[in-house]
N, C-alpha and C positions, 0 to 999 in steps of 0.2 A: 504494500500500500504506500501511497505517497503522502507525506505530511507537510509538503510545502503548502501554504506560506510560512511554515516554521523554518527559520534559518538554523535554529538550534533548539533541541528539546532536551530538557533535563528533568529527571524524576528525583524528587527530594524525599529521602527516607525520614519519616517521622513516626517513631514507635514500631519499626520493623527492621529486620536485618538487611544488610546490603545484599546478601544472597537471595533473600525472598524478593527484594525489589528487582534484582537483575533477572530472576526467573519470570516475574510478572511482565517486565518490559520486553523480554524475548517473545513470550507468548502473545503479547499485545501487538508488537510492531515488527516482529520478524527481523529482517536485516537492517531496518532503520536504526541509525546510530543513536543510542541513548546513553547519557552520562549520569549514572546515579551519584548523588552527593548527599551529604547529611545536612540536617537543619542547621547544625553548628557552623557549617561552611557557608551558609547563605549570608550575603551582605545585608547589613541593617541600614535602612534609609535614615537620613538625618531627620529629626523631629520637625524641622521647619520646611522640609522639602515638599513641594506640591507635585503630586504624581502626574505624569503625562499619560492620562488614561487612554487606553486603546491604541497607543502608539508603539512602534517597534515590533519586531518579529520574534524576539526571544521569549520563550515561555518556560517557566518552571512549574511543574505540577507536583504539589506536595502530596505524597501518598501516605495517608494516615492510618497507622495500625493501632492496636490496642483499643481500649474503650474511649470513644470520643465524647468529651464533656462539652457543656456549653461554653465554659471559659476557654477551653482549648480551641474550639472552633472559632470563637471570636478573635482569639489571638492569631489564628492561622490566616484570617482574611483581613487583618488590620493593615498590613503593608501592601498597598496596591501597586501594580496589578497582582491578583491573587487567584490561584487555581488549586483546588483541593479535591482529592479523590480518596474514597474510603477503601482501604486495602482488601477488605473482605469481598469486594465485588469482583466480577469476572474480567479476564483479559479483553474480551470483546466489548464489555462496558467501558473499559479504560480507553480502548482504541476509538470508540465512538465519541467519548467525552473529549479526547484530544483533538479530533477533527473539528468539533464545534468550538472548542477553545481557541483554535487557530484562526478563526475568522477575524477580519479587520474590525477594529473598534471594540472588541471584546476585552474587558478588563477584570471581570470577576467570573469565576466558574466554580461551582460546588457540585459534587456528585456523591450522594449518600445513600445508604440502604434505607429502605422504608422504616425499619425498626429503629434505626438511629435518628432519622429525621423526625420521627414521631416523638422521640424522647427529648431531643434538644430543641432549640428554637432557631432554625436557620434564618428566618426572616429578621429576627432581632440582631443576629450577627452581621448580616448584610447591611442593615440600616445603620448600625453603629460604625461600620467601616466607611460607608458613604458620608456619614455625618463628620467623621474625623478628618476626612480629606479636605474639608473646607470649601468644596466646590458647589454644594447644594444647600438651599436654605432650609430652615427648621420645618416650615410647613410642608415642603415637598418631602422631606425625610419622613414625616409622620404619615403622609398619604402612601408613600412607598411601603412602609412597614405594615400598615393595615392591609393594603391590597395584596402584598406578597404573602402575608400570613394566611389570608383567606384562600388565595390561589393554591398554596401548599396544602392546606387542609383538604381542598377538593381533590388535589392530585393524590394525596395519601389515602384518604378515606374512600373516595368513589372510584379512583383510578387503580392504584396498586393493590389496595386491600379489598376492593370490590365489596365494600360494606353494604349490608342490606339496610337502607335508610328506613324502611317500613317498620323495623324493630324499635325505632325510637318514636313511634307515632303517639305514644302516651307516656306519662310519668311512670306508670306501672311497668311498661315494657322496656324502659330504658336500661334496667339491670340486665335484661337479655341482650340488649345492644352492646353493652360494655363487655359482657362475656363473649359475644360474637367477635368483637374487635380483639380481645385478648387471645382468642383462639387463632385468629389470622396472624397476629404478631408473633406467634410461636410456631407458625407454619413457614418453613423456609421458602416454599413456593410463592408466598406473598411477601414475607419479611425481607427477602433478599432482592426484591425488585428495586431498581434504582429510581431516585428522583433527582433531577438536576436543575440547577438555577444558573442562569447566565445573565450578566449585565453588559450592555453594549451602548456605545455612544455613536450617533450618526445623524448628521444634518439637523442639529438642533433638538434631537430627541434622545432621551434615556429610555432604553427598552429593557425590561426584565422578562426573561423567558423561564417558564416552569414546564419541565418535561417529565412525564411519568411513563411507566411501562404497562399500564392497564389496557383494557380493550377499547378505550375511547368511546365515542358516541357519534351519532349523526345529528348535526345541528339542524333544527327546523327553520322554517322561513321566518319565524318571528324574531324580533330584534332583542334589544337589551331588556332584561327582566324588570318588572315593576313590583311594587309591594303586593299586588294581587296574585303574583306568581309564586310567592314564597311557599305556600302550602300545596301548590299544585304545579311543580316545575314543568316546563314546556319541552319535554323530551331531552333535557340536559340532566347531568348527574346531580346537580344541586341548584336550588333557587336562591337561597339567602346569600351564599358565597359569591355568586355571580352578580347579584344586586350590589353587594358591597364593593367588589372590585370595579364594577362599572362606575360607581360613584366616586371612587378614589382616583382611578386612572383616567387620563385624557382620551385614551383609546384602548380597546382590547381586541384581540384577534385570536381565533382558534385555528390551529393548524394540525396537520398529521392525524386527521380523523378524531380530533378531540384530545389527543395525548400531549399536546403542547398548547400553552396559553401565553400569548405575548401581551405584556402590559406596557403601554407607552405613556411617557410623561414628557410634556413639552417643556423645554428649557427656555427661560426668559433671559435674554442677554442683560 
C-alpha cells in the first residue's frame, strides 16, 4: 500500500514494547518504512508555540498500550498535531487510520476501541486540546465538545454496540438496557470495534469526523430532526443526539452509509 502524502511515518511506543510495535507496523504496512520510537524520544513543543495545524507531511502516530485513562488520553492529544491509536486494535484498523490521518489539513486523529471510548471521554480530551492551542474561542470550544460528545454517543451506542434503544422506553426497562449494554461491552465482537475522531482545517472550516464500524443506516428524505422527532426518530439510529449536534454544529453530513458523521464549524476571521 502507498502512504504518500506521508513523507515520513513514525509509530511512537506508549505503554508497549518496541517488539510489539514493530510487529504491528509490519502487519499494518508491509514494506512501508516505519521508524518506531519511544514517547521519551519525542520533542516537546515550547509552551508558547502556536501549532501550524494541518501543515506539513510528517506524522507521528502514538500507539497506546496498557489501560488508557482519561488523563493519559488528554495528555496524548495536548501537543498538536496529535495522532493516537489504541494498541489492542487490529493491523488493518491501524492501516486505515493512517490513511485518513495522512490527509491534508488533518491535525488530530484518535482511534479507540469501543470499550475504551465508552469508559473515557474523548470529546473532552479533544476540546481541551483545541482550547489550549489558543486558536479557537471559548464559545466555539463549548459547541464542539457538546456536538462531539453526542456524535460519539451515537457512534458507540447505535453504531458499534448496536444497542436496542427500545429497552430504554421506560424507567422500569432501563435496568434491562444497562444490562444489555454491559453484555455488549464484554463481547469482543462489539467491544473491539473501532471508533475514530479526526479534526481537519480547510477553507475557513473546522471539521470533526466521527467514524464507527457499525452497520450504518439509510438516511431518509427528511432533513434535520426537530423536537417532534425525539420520541419517534425518522429512520436514523437516534433522534435526540442528532437534534443536539445539528444545533451545535454549523453543518452536519452523513457519509459511508451512516458510519461517518462530519460536523462542520465555520471559523470567523
